[in-house]
C-alpha positions in Angstrom: 91.2 121.1 79.1 89.4 117.9 80.3 91.6 115.1 81.7 88.8 112.9 83.0 85.8 111.5 81.3 83.1 112.4 83.8 79.4 112.0 83.0 77.4 114.6 84.9 74.2 114.3 82.8 72.3 112.6 85.7 74.1 114.4 88.5 72.0 117.0 90.5 72.7 119.3 93.4 70.1 119.5 96.1 69.4 122.7 98.1 71.7 121.7 100.9 74.6 121.1 98.5 73.9 124.5 96.8 74.2 126.2 100.1 77.2 124.2 101.3 79.2 124.8 98.1 78.0 128.3 97.3 81.6 129.7 97.3 82.4 127.2 94.6 79.3 127.9 92.6 80.1 131.6 92.2 83.6 130.9 90.9 83.6 131.3 87.1 85.8 128.2 86.6 83.7 126.0 88.8 80.0 126.9 88.9 77.2 124.4 89.0 78.7 122.3 86.3 82.0 122.0 88.1 80.4 121.1 91.4 78.5 118.3 89.6 81.9 117.1 88.3 83.2 117.0 91.8 80.2 115.1 93.0 80.5 112.6 90.1 84.2 112.0 90.6 85.9 109.2 92.5 89.4 109.5 94.1 91.4 106.8 95.7 93.9 107.8 98.4 96.8 105.5 99.2 97.7 106.1 102.8 95.7 107.9 105.5 98.7 109.4 107.2 100.5 112.8 107.0 99.7 113.4 103.3 96.4 111.6 103.4 95.0 113.7 106.3 94.8 117.1 104.6 94.0 115.4 101.3 91.0 113.6 102.7 89.7 116.7 104.6 89.9 119.0 101.6 88.6 116.6 99.0 85.6 115.8 101.3 85.0 119.5 101.9 85.2 120.2 98.2 82.4 117.8 97.6 84.1 114.9 95.9 81.4 112.2 95.7 83.3 109.0 96.2 86.5 108.7 98.3 88.5 105.5 98.8 91.0 105.0 101.6 93.8 102.4 101.6 95.5 102.0 105.0 95.7 99.1 107.5 97.5 101.0 110.3 96.1 102.1 113.6 96.4 105.6 115.1 99.5 106.0 117.2 100.1 109.0 119.6 103.2 109.9 117.5 100.9 110.4 114.5 99.1 113.3 116.0 102.1 115.7 115.4 101.2 115.8 111.7 98.2 113.6 110.9 95.4 116.1 111.4 92.6 113.7 110.6 92.9 112.3 114.1 92.6 113.3 117.7 93.8 111.9 121.0 90.5 110.0 121.3 91.4 108.1 118.1 94.6 106.6 119.4 94.7 102.7 119.0 91.8 102.7 116.6 92.1 101.9 112.8 93.0 105.0 110.9 90.5 104.5 108.1 87.6 104.1 110.5 88.5 107.3 112.3 89.1 109.0 108.9 85.7 108.0 107.6 84.0 109.7 110.6 85.8 112.9 109.9 85.1 112.7 106.1 81.4 112.2 106.6 81.3 115.0 109.1 82.5 117.3 106.4 80.6 115.7 103.5 77.7 113.5 104.7 76.7 112.8 101.1 80.1 111.2 100.2 80.5 107.5 99.5 83.6 106.4 101.6 85.2 103.1 100.6 87.6 101.5 103.1 90.4 99.1 102.2 92.0 98.0 105.5 94.7 95.9 104.0 98.3 96.2 102.7 98.4 97.3 99.1 100.2 94.7 96.9 100.5 93.4 93.4 97.7 91.0 94.0 95.0 93.5 94.9 96.1 96.9 93.5 94.5 96.7 90.0 91.2 95.6 91.5 91.2 98.4 94.1 92.3 101.1 91.6 89.9 100.1 88.8 86.7 102.0 90.0 88.4 105.3 90.6 89.1 108.3 88.3 92.2 109.6 90.1 94.7 107.9 92.4 96.6 110.0 94.9 99.9 108.6 96.3 100.4 109.5 100.0 102.7 106.6 100.8 106.1 106.8 102.6 108.0 103.9 101.1 109.5 103.1 97.7 108.0 99.7 96.9 104.5 101.1 97.3 105.4 104.2 95.2 106.5 102.0 92.3 103.5 99.7 92.8 101.1 102.7 92.6 102.9 104.1 89.6 102.8 100.9 87.6 99.2 100.1 88.5 98.2 103.6 87.3 100.1 103.3 84.1 98.6 99.9 83.3 95.1 101.2 84.0 95.6 104.6 82.4 94.8 106.6 85.6 96.5 109.8 86.7 98.8 109.5 89.7 98.9 112.6 91.9 102.3 112.1 93.6 103.6 113.7 96.8 106.4 112.9 99.1 108.0 114.4 102.2 111.3 114.1 104.0 112.3 116.2 107.1 111.8 119.8 105.8 111.4 119.0 102.1 108.6 117.9 99.9 107.9 117.0 96.2 104.8 117.2 94.1 103.9 116.0 90.5 101.3 114.3 88.4 102.4 111.1 86.7 100.8 109.0 84.0 98.7 111.9 82.6 98.1 111.6 78.8 101.6 111.4 77.2 103.3 112.7 80.3 106.0 110.9 82.3 105.5 108.4 85.0 107.4 108.0 88.3 109.8 105.5 86.7 110.7 108.1 84.1 112.0 110.3 87.0 113.4 107.4 89.1 114.1 104.4 86.9 115.7 102.5 89.9 114.9 102.7 93.6 117.7 104.0 95.9 119.9 101.5 97.7 118.2 100.0 100.8 118.7 102.2 103.9 119.9 105.3 102.0 116.7 107.3 102.5 115.3 107.0 106.1 111.6 106.8 106.7 109.8 109.5 108.6 110.0 107.2 111.7 113.8 107.2 111.3 114.6 110.6 109.9 111.7 112.7 111.3 109.5 115.2 109.5 108.3 118.7 110.3 104.6 118.2 111.3 103.4 121.1 109.1 105.1 119.8 106.0 102.7 117.0 105.0 99.9 119.6 105.5 101.5 121.8 102.8 102.2 119.0 100.3 99.0 117.1 101.0 97.0 120.3 100.4 98.8 120.8 97.1 97.9 117.3 96.1 94.3 118.0 96.9 94.5 121.2 94.7 95.9 119.2 91.8 93.3 116.6 92.2 90.4 119.1 92.1 92.0 120.8 89.1 92.1 117.5 87.2 88.4 116.8 88.1 87.3 120.3 87.0 89.6 120.4 83.9 91.0 123.8 84.8 94.3 125.4 85.2 97.7 123.9 84.5 98.3 120.6 86.2 101.7 119.5 87.4 102.2 117.3 84.3 105.8 117.3 83.0 106.8 119.2 86.1 108.3 118.3 89.5 107.8 120.8 92.3 110.4 120.9 95.0 109.6 122.6 98.3 112.1 123.6 101.0 110.3 124.6 104.2 113.4 126.0 105.9 114.1 128.4 103.1 110.4 128.8 102.2 111.5 128.2 98.6 109.7 126.6 95.7 111.7 125.2 92.8 110.5 123.4 89.7 112.1 120.9 87.4 110.9 120.1 83.9 110.2 116.4 83.3 109.9 114.5 80.0 108.6 111.1 79.3 111.4 108.6 78.9 110.9 106.6 75.6 112.9 103.7 77.2 110.9 103.7 80.4 110.2 100.1 81.6 106.5 100.8 82.1 105.3 103.7 80.0 108.0 103.7 77.3 107.7 102.7 73.6 108.6 99.1 74.3 107.7 98.4 78.0 109.3 95.5 79.7 107.0 95.7 82.8 103.6 94.8 81.5 102.2 93.4 84.8 102.6 94.1 88.4 105.7 92.6 90.0 107.2 91.9 93.5 108.0 95.4 94.5 109.6 94.5 97.8 112.1 92.4 95.9 112.5 95.1 93.2 113.4 97.7 95.9 115.1 95.3 98.3 113.2 96.8 101.1 109.8 96.1 102.8 106.7 97.9 101.6 105.0 97.7 104.9 106.1 98.2 108.5 108.0 95.0 109.1 109.2 96.6 112.3 106.0 94.6 112.9 108.2 93.0 115.5 105.3 94.5 117.4 102.9 92.5 115.3 104.6 89.1 114.7 101.8 87.8 112.5 103.1 90.0 109.7 106.8 89.5 109.8 108.4 88.6 106.5 110.7 85.5 106.1 113.9 87.6 106.4 112.7 89.2 109.6 111.9 85.8 111.1 115.5 84.7 110.6 116.9 87.4 112.9 117.7 86.1 116.4 115.6 88.1 118.8 115.8 88.9 122.5 112.9 90.5 124.3 113.4 93.5 126.6 112.5 91.4 129.6 115.0 88.7 128.7 117.7 91.3 128.2 116.9 93.0 131.5 117.1 89.6 133.3 120.5 88.9 131.8 121.8 92.4 132.7 120.5 91.9 136.3 122.3 88.6 136.3 125.6 90.4 135.6 126.1 89.0 132.0 128.7 90.9 130.1 126.8 92.1 127.0 127.8 94.6 124.3 124.7 96.8 123.5 124.9 98.6 120.2 122.4 101.5 119.6 122.1 102.2 115.9 119.7 105.2 116.0 120.7 108.8 115.4 122.2 111.1 118.1 119.0 113.2 118.4 117.1 109.9 119.1 119.6 108.9 121.7 118.8 112.2 123.6 115.2 111.1 123.9 115.9 107.7 125.5 118.9 105.3 125.7 120.4 102.4 127.6 123.6 104.2 128.5 123.2 103.1 132.1 123.7 99.5 130.9 126.8 100.4 128.8 125.1 100.9 125.5 127.2 102.6 122.8 125.8 104.7 120.0 126.8 104.1 116.4 124.2 105.3 113.8 123.1 102.6 111.3 124.9 104.3 108.4 128.2 104.4 110.2 128.3 100.9 111.6 130.3 99.2 108.9 132.9 102.0 108.9 133.3 101.9 112.7 133.0 98.1 113.2 136.5 98.2 114.7 135.0 99.9 117.7 133.1 96.7 118.5 134.3 93.4 119.8 133.0 90.5 117.7 133.9 88.0 120.5 131.4 89.6 122.9 127.7 88.7 122.9 126.1 91.7 121.2 122.6 93.2 121.4 121.7 95.5 118.6 118.9 98.0 119.3 117.0 100.8 117.6 113.6 102.4 118.1 111.3 99.5 117.2 113.6 96.8 115.9 113.7 97.4 112.1 117.0 99.2 111.7 118.7 97.0 114.2 117.6 93.9 112.4 119.2 95.2 109.2 122.5 96.0 111.0 122.5 92.6 112.7 122.5 91.0 109.2 125.4 93.1 108.2 127.4 92.2 111.3 126.7 88.5 111.4 129.1 87.7 108.4 131.9 89.7 110.1 132.5 87.3 112.9 129.7 88.4 115.3 128.5 84.9 116.1 126.6 85.7 119.3 124.3 88.6 118.2 120.7 89.4 119.0 118.2 92.0 117.9 116.2 93.7 120.7 112.6 92.8 119.9 110.5 95.9 119.7 113.5 98.2 120.3 113.8 100.8 123.0 110.1 101.7 122.8 109.1 98.2 123.8 111.8 98.3 126.5 110.1 101.4 127.9 106.8 99.7 127.8 107.8 96.4 129.4 110.8 97.3 131.6 111.1 101.0 132.3 107.8 102.9 132.4 109.6 106.1 133.2 111.4 106.1 129.9 110.1 108.3 127.1 108.8 106.7 123.9 108.5 108.3 120.5 
């Protein structure tokens, strides 16, 4: 069954391509015609991180003719545990530039389009429009809803994948009369309920598994072969090495793809989800803080160290998880550990009359906790700018960062 309208009438394979893709050409379900489809197809990848890494490598190796990459992040050393597109030499360089080099090394004939900008309601439709398939490799809910809605409005399939710690999900949304992401999740989870990979961690191999499956589903769509993950949600548990599958149905009352949609244009997805779409722990990059983040009183690591050296009596609250505390902490300065999700239940353990410094890994979680504590009588309260990682960089070079 053909899901994409690909015109291969003018597409030809040269001798080098015939040699390169020979193992495809001898497959009955691919052959020369199928390889021409791959060469004629265009795929947009949202995110060049853990899921985007195997996705980009395998789509390029398969011979997809046009690949788009949307990502504005730079390569960090902590990415290398799972983002196999990159090497140590790529650290501190833009991800999509390093990714393009790898892609062209695998498929020198590919057209690689780079979008080094945050995806939002203003640019999504224009970026998506030229592509046959959109693959969602994001790690936050506002962008997932944005990708879903843009794909539904444009009539493009959305190859969805997500990962969390040791678990992954896979499906295809917006295909023919199949369900969309909102049919499965009409409303986003409460802010803070589902930690990001930076907060909750992820097994480095897991995005390789899910991202490779996304690549497989994308190639199947292009070739029009097999049974795509339409009307199905695959659940993968790496610890148990178990695959489970749920049947999905299109929701006739869905706000986007239902019989009487109420969302007919892209909206403010950060407001809808009540959480940032992009890394607003960009306390490291103050040019991109949002208005809420700017309202949070900040203290820099150097300022905090000077006050501690001066003998000021400060209450330091670490809102990370216990396994993060084991990596690095400010216990020597009297810091106490209360994970973010437990703070309100254990607020009695804190003294609201003391000047309080709230601290996490990079400043995002602590800013959220600060806003929760401020109305509870904590009048002198500060967020540690950049978190303990910036403390390690600016104050204690012997301290580990992660």
